[in-house]
GUZAVO-583874 format. One record per residue: chain; residue number from 1; residue in one letter; x, y, z of N, C-alpha, C, O in turn. Coordinates in nm, 3 decimals. Each point is the difference from the previous one (the first is absolute). Layout:
N
{"A" NUM "A" {X Y Z} {X Y Z} {X Y Z} {X Y Z}} ...
END
This chain:
112
{"A" 1 "M" {12.256 10.180 8.823} {-0.129 0.032 0.045} {-0.088 0.005 -0.097} {0.033 0.108 -0.049}} {"A" 2 "A" {-0.172 -0.166 -0.054} {-0.013 -0.032 -0.107} {-0.056 0.125 -0.082} {-0.059 0.090 0.061}} {"A" 3 "K" {0.082 -0.084 -0.242} {0.028 0.081 -0.045} {-0.086 0.044 -0.110} {0.054 0.070 -0.086}} {"A" 4 "K" {-0.189 -0.101 0.072} {-0.128 -0.027 -0.054} {-0.123 -0.046 0.054} {-0.020 -0.098 0.073}} {"A" 5 "L" {-0.062 0.183 -0.118} {-0.101 -0.056 0.049} {-0.141 -0.086 -0.041} {-0.095 0.079 -0.001}} {"A" 6 "K" {0.054 -0.215 -0.032} {-0.122 -0.029 -0.098} {-0.051 -0.023 0.072} {0.020 -0.075 0.096}} {"A" 7 "N" {-0.157 0.177 -0.149} {-0.136 -0.009 0.057} {-0.077 -0.053 -0.101} {-0.037 0.043 -0.109}} {"A" 8 "Y" {0.005 -0.241 0.223} {-0.075 -0.117 0.015} {-0.170 -0.005 0.038} {-0.066 -0.090 0.053}} {"A" 9 "T" {0.039 0.181 -0.087} {-0.125 0.086 0.086} {-0.120 0.034 -0.188} {0.028 0.076 -0.093}} {"A" 10 "P" {-0.151 -0.170 0.110} {-0.090 0.091 -0.092} {-0.007 0.145 0.014} {-0.103 0.044 -0.050}} {"A" 11 "H" {0.194 0.061 0.111} {-0.053 0.130 0.084} {0.139 0.107 -0.062} {0.120 -0.019 0.015}} {"A" 12 "D" {-0.185 0.120 -0.080} {0.171 0.174 -0.023} {0.043 -0.024 0.213} {-0.044 0.044 0.106}} {"A" 13 "I" {0.113 -0.106 -0.136} {0.099 0.057 0.169} {0.043 0.181 -0.006} {0.101 0.027 -0.064}} {"A" 14 "T" {-0.195 0.119 0.145} {0.032 0.017 -0.023} {0.071 0.069 0.115} {0.033 -0.069 0.097}} {"A" 15 "F" {-0.007 0.199 -0.098} {0.133 0.009 0.103} {0.011 0.096 -0.003} {0.053 0.055 -0.096}} {"A" 16 "V" {-0.120 0.037 0.246} {0.019 0.141 0.042} {0.076 0.075 0.119} {0.009 -0.034 0.118}} {"A" 17 "D" {0.038 0.135 -0.178} {0.117 0.100 0.170} {-0.084 -0.028 0.100} {-0.056 -0.107 0.026}} {"A" 18 "A" {0.050 0.264 0.058} {-0.049 0.008 0.136} {-0.064 0.058 -0.036} {-0.039 0.009 0.116}} {"A" 19 "E" {-0.047 0.073 -0.187} {-0.095 0.058 -0.038} {-0.110 -0.047 -0.114} {-0.098 0.058 -0.047}} {"A" 20 "G" {0.157 -0.191 0.022} {-0.152 -0.061 -0.022} {0.027 -0.058 -0.129} {-0.057 -0.096 -0.052}} {"A" 21 "V" {0.214 0.213 -0.023} {-0.009 0.005 -0.174} {0.030 -0.102 -0.021} {0.057 -0.083 0.071}} {"A" 22 "V" {-0.131 0.075 -0.279} {0.072 -0.106 -0.022} {0.134 0.012 -0.016} {0.022 0.110 -0.050}} {"A" 23 "V" {0.093 -0.179 0.071} {0.143 -0.024 -0.015} {0.040 -0.119 -0.190} {0.060 0.022 -0.106}} {"A" 24 "R" {-0.117 -0.106 0.151} {0.046 -0.140 -0.144} {-0.133 -0.074 0.027} {-0.065 0.006 0.104}} {"A" 25 "T" {0.041 -0.067 -0.201} {-0.079 -0.120 -0.040} {0.052 -0.076 0.000} {0.114 0.026 0.039}} {"A" 26 "L" {-0.137 -0.201 -0.084} {0.034 -0.080 0.009} {-0.120 -0.112 -0.098} {-0.067 -0.088 0.054}} {"A" 27 "T" {0.065 0.112 -0.176} {-0.109 -0.087 -0.083} {0.061 -0.155 0.077} {0.089 -0.019 0.082}} {"A" 28 "P" {-0.209 -0.100 -0.173} {0.004 -0.127 0.092} {0.168 -0.082 -0.078} {0.012 0.069 -0.101}} {"A" 29 "D" {0.079 -0.147 0.099} {0.085 -0.035 -0.055} {-0.031 -0.165 -0.021} {0.078 -0.077 -0.057}} {"A" 30 "C" {-0.179 0.047 0.102} {-0.118 -0.160 -0.029} {-0.144 0.069 -0.057} {-0.066 0.098 0.032}} {"A" 31 "S" {0.052 -0.220 -0.150} {-0.123 -0.006 -0.024} {-0.091 -0.045 0.062} {0.068 -0.055 0.087}} {"A" 32 "N" {-0.218 0.023 -0.048} {-0.111 -0.074 0.114} {0.058 -0.163 0.024} {0.015 -0.081 0.092}} {"A" 33 "E" {0.008 0.091 -0.256} {0.022 -0.188 0.042} {0.083 -0.013 0.124} {-0.034 -0.065 0.099}} {"A" 34 "Q" {0.196 0.165 -0.118} {0.130 -0.051 0.080} {-0.006 0.086 0.145} {0.087 -0.023 0.084}} {"A" 35 "L" {-0.193 0.123 -0.057} {0.000 -0.038 0.083} {0.064 -0.040 0.147} {-0.073 -0.099 -0.002}} {"A" 36 "P" {0.106 0.094 0.062} {0.014 -0.079 0.161} {-0.230 0.090 0.101} {-0.084 0.088 0.020}} {"A" 37 "R" {0.163 -0.285 -0.002} {-0.108 -0.048 0.114} {0.014 -0.069 0.076} {0.117 -0.033 0.016}} {"A" 38 "V" {-0.181 -0.007 0.042} {0.010 -0.086 0.198} {-0.192 -0.053 -0.041} {-0.092 0.081 -0.002}} {"A" 39 "T" {0.083 -0.182 -0.017} {-0.065 -0.124 0.025} {-0.072 -0.026 0.156} {0.038 -0.042 0.110}} {"A" 40 "V" {-0.216 0.112 -0.198} {-0.046 -0.058 0.077} {-0.142 -0.141 -0.020} {-0.040 -0.076 -0.088}} {"A" 41 "S" {0.013 0.105 0.204} {-0.087 -0.144 0.009} {-0.169 0.031 0.130} {0.037 -0.009 0.117}} {"A" 42 "S" {-0.146 0.029 -0.127} {-0.068 -0.008 0.142} {-0.076 -0.087 0.008} {-0.060 -0.050 -0.095}} {"A" 43 "E" {0.047 0.006 0.265} {-0.027 -0.028 0.094} {-0.111 0.027 0.110} {0.012 0.033 0.118}} {"A" 44 "I" {-0.098 -0.052 -0.177} {-0.108 -0.035 0.132} {-0.004 -0.031 0.134} {-0.015 -0.113 0.045}} {"A" 45 "V" {0.034 0.267 0.048} {0.021 -0.046 0.174} {-0.141 0.007 0.050} {-0.019 0.017 0.120}} {"A" 46 "G" {-0.081 -0.028 -0.204} {-0.089 0.021 0.126} {-0.108 0.051 -0.091} {0.012 -0.037 -0.117}} {"A" 47 "E" {-0.152 0.140 0.155} {-0.070 0.084 -0.030} {-0.002 0.088 0.129} {0.035 -0.004 0.118}} {"A" 48 "I" {-0.092 0.077 -0.201} {-0.105 0.158 0.073} {-0.105 0.027 -0.078} {0.009 0.035 -0.118}} {"A" 49 "E" {-0.151 -0.054 0.203} {-0.151 -0.060 0.026} {-0.060 -0.004 -0.130} {-0.097 0.062 -0.044}} {"A" 50 "G" {0.224 -0.200 -0.046} {-0.064 -0.035 -0.049} {0.150 -0.040 -0.176} {0.036 -0.096 -0.068}} {"A" 51 "Y" {-0.021 0.167 0.074} {0.079 0.062 -0.019} {0.170 -0.069 -0.022} {0.083 -0.003 0.091}} {"A" 52 "P" {-0.057 -0.050 -0.232} {0.191 -0.049 0.083} {0.120 0.111 0.079} {0.069 0.089 -0.049}} {"A" 53 "L" {-0.073 -0.106 0.093} {0.174 0.085 0.029} {0.120 -0.069 -0.055} {0.048 -0.091 0.067}} {"A" 54 "Y" {0.004 0.123 -0.175} {0.138 -0.009 -0.044} {0.077 0.018 -0.031} {0.010 0.076 -0.096}} {"A" 55 "R" {0.144 -0.155 0.178} {0.115 0.018 0.014} {0.064 -0.017 -0.097} {-0.033 -0.107 -0.050}} {"A" 56 "S" {0.148 0.181 -0.036} {0.052 0.069 -0.071} {0.202 -0.112 -0.010} {0.097 0.070 0.029}} {"A" 57 "V" {-0.082 -0.144 -0.048} {0.097 0.019 -0.071} {0.075 0.014 -0.037} {-0.011 0.007 -0.123}} {"A" 58 "F" {0.153 0.009 0.176} {0.099 0.063 -0.127} {0.117 -0.135 0.038} {0.039 -0.061 0.100}} {"A" 59 "G" {-0.010 0.061 -0.266} {0.112 -0.132 -0.083} {0.140 0.072 0.003} {0.066 0.089 0.055}} {"A" 60 "E" {-0.063 -0.211 -0.179} {0.166 0.101 -0.031} {0.010 0.111 -0.149} {-0.084 0.018 -0.088}} {"A" 61 "P" {0.192 0.030 0.101} {-0.040 0.104 -0.089} {-0.006 -0.072 -0.173} {-0.002 -0.121 -0.024}} {"A" 62 "V" {0.001 0.175 -0.025} {0.007 -0.102 -0.132} {0.019 0.183 -0.128} {-0.075 0.094 -0.025}} {"A" 63 "N" {0.145 -0.114 0.005} {0.065 0.074 -0.191} {0.061 0.068 0.048} {-0.019 0.113 -0.046}} {"A" 64 "L" {0.153 -0.117 0.186} {0.109 0.045 -0.030} {0.062 0.008 -0.040} {0.048 -0.102 -0.047}} {"A" 65 "P" {0.047 0.284 0.012} {0.116 -0.032 -0.113} {0.107 -0.044 -0.015} {-0.029 -0.111 -0.043}} {"A" 66 "E" {0.153 0.115 0.048} {0.088 -0.112 0.039} {0.100 0.156 0.040} {-0.048 0.108 -0.035}} {"A" 67 "P" {0.131 -0.112 0.080} {0.047 0.084 0.109} {0.110 0.075 -0.179} {0.068 -0.061 -0.083}} {"A" 68 "E" {-0.112 0.232 0.098} {0.154 -0.010 -0.030} {0.099 0.049 0.017} {0.044 -0.077 0.086}} {"A" 69 "E" {0.061 0.177 -0.105} {0.124 0.057 0.055} {-0.076 0.078 0.031} {-0.098 0.022 -0.070}} {"A" 70 "D" {0.124 0.057 0.208} {-0.036 0.146 -0.031} {-0.078 -0.016 0.003} {0.011 -0.101 -0.070}} {"A" 71 "T" {-0.194 0.107 0.107} {-0.085 0.031 -0.029} {-0.048 -0.047 0.088} {0.030 -0.099 0.067}} {"A" 72 "V" {-0.160 0.213 -0.058} {-0.158 -0.056 0.155} {-0.127 0.024 -0.064} {-0.053 0.100 -0.048}} {"A" 73 "F" {0.007 -0.263 0.068} {-0.149 0.084 -0.031} {-0.058 0.016 0.070} {0.013 -0.049 0.113}} {"A" 74 "I" {-0.151 0.161 -0.166} {-0.078 0.059 0.080} {-0.112 -0.121 0.019} {-0.045 -0.075 -0.087}} {"A" 75 "V" {0.025 0.079 0.185} {-0.156 -0.148 -0.026} {-0.071 0.055 0.090} {0.065 0.064 0.083}} {"A" 76 "S" {-0.236 -0.064 -0.063} {-0.090 -0.082 0.115} {0.098 0.025 0.120} {0.116 0.032 0.027}} {"A" 77 "N" {-0.269 -0.076 0.042} {0.103 -0.011 0.205} {0.001 -0.156 0.021} {0.071 -0.088 0.049}} {"A" 78 "L" {-0.175 0.104 -0.106} {0.041 -0.155 0.048} {0.074 -0.116 -0.147} {0.037 -0.115 0.026}} {"A" 79 "V" {-0.031 0.150 -0.113} {0.101 -0.126 -0.104} {0.146 0.060 0.114} {0.059 -0.050 0.096}} {"A" 80 "K" {-0.052 0.130 -0.143} {0.142 0.091 0.150} {-0.040 -0.097 0.109} {-0.041 0.079 0.086}} {"A" 81 "E" {0.031 -0.160 -0.052} {-0.018 0.015 0.173} {0.057 -0.148 -0.066} {0.116 -0.023 0.031}} {"A" 82 "A" {-0.204 -0.113 -0.145} {-0.034 -0.100 0.030} {0.132 -0.010 -0.123} {-0.039 -0.094 -0.069}} {"A" 83 "A" {0.119 0.123 0.033} {0.100 0.046 -0.039} {0.128 0.012 0.055} {0.101 0.007 -0.070}} {"A" 84 "K" {-0.100 -0.004 0.228} {0.093 0.113 0.108} {0.040 -0.179 0.035} {0.107 -0.060 0.016}} {"A" 85 "L" {-0.299 0.004 -0.014} {0.023 -0.209 0.047} {0.078 -0.083 -0.015} {0.053 -0.082 0.074}} {"A" 86 "L" {-0.043 0.132 -0.280} {0.110 -0.125 -0.089} {0.179 0.149 -0.009} {0.077 0.035 -0.089}} {"A" 87 "G" {-0.091 -0.010 0.192} {0.183 0.085 0.070} {-0.033 0.118 -0.144} {0.062 0.103 0.027}} {"A" 88 "R" {-0.130 -0.088 -0.152} {0.025 0.141 -0.005} {-0.013 0.153 0.029} {-0.097 0.050 0.057}} {"A" 89 "T" {0.206 0.020 -0.103} {-0.017 0.102 0.039} {0.055 0.108 -0.046} {0.067 0.094 0.043}} {"A" 90 "D" {-0.147 -0.156 -0.219} {0.018 0.162 -0.078} {-0.130 0.083 -0.025} {-0.019 0.094 -0.076}} {"A" 91 "F" {-0.060 -0.155 0.158} {-0.166 0.031 -0.004} {0.000 0.143 0.105} {0.046 0.004 0.114}} {"A" 92 "V" {-0.120 0.127 -0.200} {-0.045 0.035 0.066} {-0.169 0.036 -0.027} {-0.070 -0.043 -0.092}} {"A" 93 "A" {0.023 0.160 0.230} {-0.105 -0.006 -0.015} {-0.065 0.180 -0.020} {0.050 0.067 0.089}} {"A" 94 "P" {-0.119 -0.003 -0.156} {-0.040 0.081 0.038} {-0.068 0.144 0.179} {-0.104 0.004 0.066}} {"A" 95 "R" {0.252 0.091 -0.063} {-0.078 0.086 0.159} {-0.073 0.086 -0.071} {0.035 0.096 -0.069}} {"A" 96 "T" {-0.147 -0.141 0.093} {-0.204 0.133 -0.058} {0.064 0.118 0.065} {0.087 -0.030 0.082}} {"A" 97 "V" {-0.114 0.185 -0.102} {-0.038 0.040 -0.015} {-0.170 0.056 0.040} {-0.069 -0.100 -0.023}} {"A" 98 "R" {-0.001 0.184 0.058} {-0.111 -0.015 0.036} {-0.080 0.253 0.034} {0.008 0.102 0.069}} {"A" 99 "N" {-0.075 -0.175 -0.204} {-0.001 0.175 0.093} {-0.108 0.020 0.072} {-0.073 -0.100 -0.002}} {"A" 100 "D" {0.018 0.219 0.086} {-0.087 -0.012 0.107} {-0.150 -0.083 -0.068} {-0.087 -0.010 0.087}} {"A" 101 "K" {0.069 -0.015 -0.147} {-0.178 -0.086 0.018} {0.100 -0.204 -0.030} {-0.044 -0.114 -0.010}} {"A" 102 "G" {0.171 0.170 0.007} {-0.013 -0.162 0.004} {0.073 -0.009 -0.128} {0.105 -0.064 0.009}} {"A" 103 "Q" {-0.131 0.107 -0.116} {0.037 -0.034 -0.170} {0.121 0.022 -0.021} {0.067 0.103 0.012}} {"A" 104 "I" {-0.027 -0.270 -0.063} {0.171 -0.021 0.000} {0.028 0.138 -0.119} {-0.067 0.033 -0.098}} {"A" 105 "L" {0.169 0.016 0.144} {0.116 0.138 -0.094} {0.062 -0.145 -0.044} {-0.086 -0.085 -0.024}} {"A" 106 "G" {0.186 0.055 0.013} {0.064 -0.103 -0.011} {0.077 -0.027 0.083} {-0.060 -0.002 0.107}} {"A" 107 "C" {0.219 -0.033 -0.088} {0.088 -0.067 0.067} {0.139 0.101 0.074} {-0.001 0.124 -0.002}} {"A" 108 "N" {0.082 -0.187 0.047} {0.128 0.097 0.026} {0.096 -0.069 0.070} {0.088 0.051 0.069}} {"A" 109 "G" {-0.122 -0.249 -0.104} {0.067 -0.100 0.033} {-0.036 -0.074 0.011} {-0.121 -0.008 -0.019}} {"A" 110 "F" {0.198 -0.115 0.062} {-0.065 -0.127 0.009} {0.050 -0.055 0.140} {0.095 0.021 0.076}} {"A" 111 "D" {-0.211 -0.105 -0.080} {0.012 -0.183 0.141} {0.128 -0.095 -0.049} {0.011 -0.025 -0.120}} {"A" 112 "C" {0.053 -0.011 0.185} {0.097 -0.133 -0.077} {-0.058 -0.081 0.148} {0.031 -0.117 0.023}} 
END
């Protein structure tokens, strides 16, 4: 199992315990220019009352970091899923914890 986490999102990743108390925060490990993304384009697929109806078309992931021994990269769920199609298994997405108003408190684990 990996021994090191790297935050490749533009946000701090805040870990909370079962009571929602912050136990750890990871700041981003890359600049905005290095952030992994998934390319996206739009195409018009129809219209509704004269307004165009668009569909997003997702493409390849870009800016994926090179694999590092014993390291897992925290990325968005979209990047994680796109990288999986390329055979990469070293990406996870935060599993969020919300309060009773639906606001994100932090994360308590990862989706792989």
